[in-house]
Residue, then its C-alpha position, 0 to 999 in steps of 0.5 A: m476344332p475348326e469347322g470342317a476340320q477332319i478328326p485324324r484317323p489312326s494309321s492302318s498299322g495303329r488300327r491293326a495293333g489296337f485290334w490285336g491288343w483287344l484280341l490279346a485281352a480276350a485271350a487272357i480272359i479265356i486262359v484264366d477262365q479255362q484254368t480256373k474251370v480245370h482247377f475246380d473240376s479237378l478239386l471238387q466232386y460234382g455238387e460239392r461245396r466248399a465254404v469260403l465266406p458266410f455268403f460265398d462258396f466254391t462249388l462244382l456244377y455243370n450247366p447245359g443251358a445258358a445264363f440262369s440255366f435257361l433251357a438247361d432241360g433241353h435234352g441236348w439240342q440247346r448245346w448246338l443252339f448256344t454254340a451257334i449263337a456264340l460263333a455268330a457273336t464272335g464273328l460280329i465282335l471281331y468285325l466291330l473290334r477290327k472296325n473300331p479299335e480306337q474306341k477304348l471303352f467300347c472295345a474293352s467291353l467287346a473284348c470282355i464279352l468275346g473272352g467270356a463267350i469263347g470261354n463258355l463255347i470251349d466248355r460247350v464243345q468239349h464237355g456239352h455243358v459249362i463248368d460253374f464254380l462260384l456260388f453266392y447266397w444269403e440264407s436260403w436264397f441262391f444266385p445261380a452258380f457262375n464262372v470267370a467267363d460269366v463275370a467277363i460277359s457281365c462286366g463287358a455288358a456293363l461297360l457296353i451300357l456305360d459306353e452308350i450312356l457316355r456316347m449319348r451325353r457327348g452327343r447332347k453336348q455337341p452344338d447343333s451345326s445344322p443351318q438355321g432358317 
């Protein structure tokens, strides 16, 4: 691109369409998350495990805390803390999606995180805890149970890291355009 040339910006309608596309992706995650939680909550009794593979079971557990049951024994106040955090994150993510809809990898990561955060937020508001049903283990070692929302958040975080790594690499490859003295 010639020196001084501007990178064309998407039109306002193109940016809006991109924004709504990312919201649709987040909504799809929320729907799958909520449907799977309803399914396992009605299929299993609390604490019941159904073996699927030698290292994976379906189980039904309720987590009043955050990831890895962080603050699970907080006597209820943590429900509102995590609700407030999810609402603040939702606001920030919506702002970033609206501002940068053309950055595909960045927005895909945000859509995953948004869908997962809202999926778990619905559980917290509706039940006071998050419904978990995926359990991986090896012999006597167990990974904390999780759900589709947690998978989406984890994938979104990994994509966000990848996006930043790629952004840094692109920044290093661009020639230095500063004046030489």
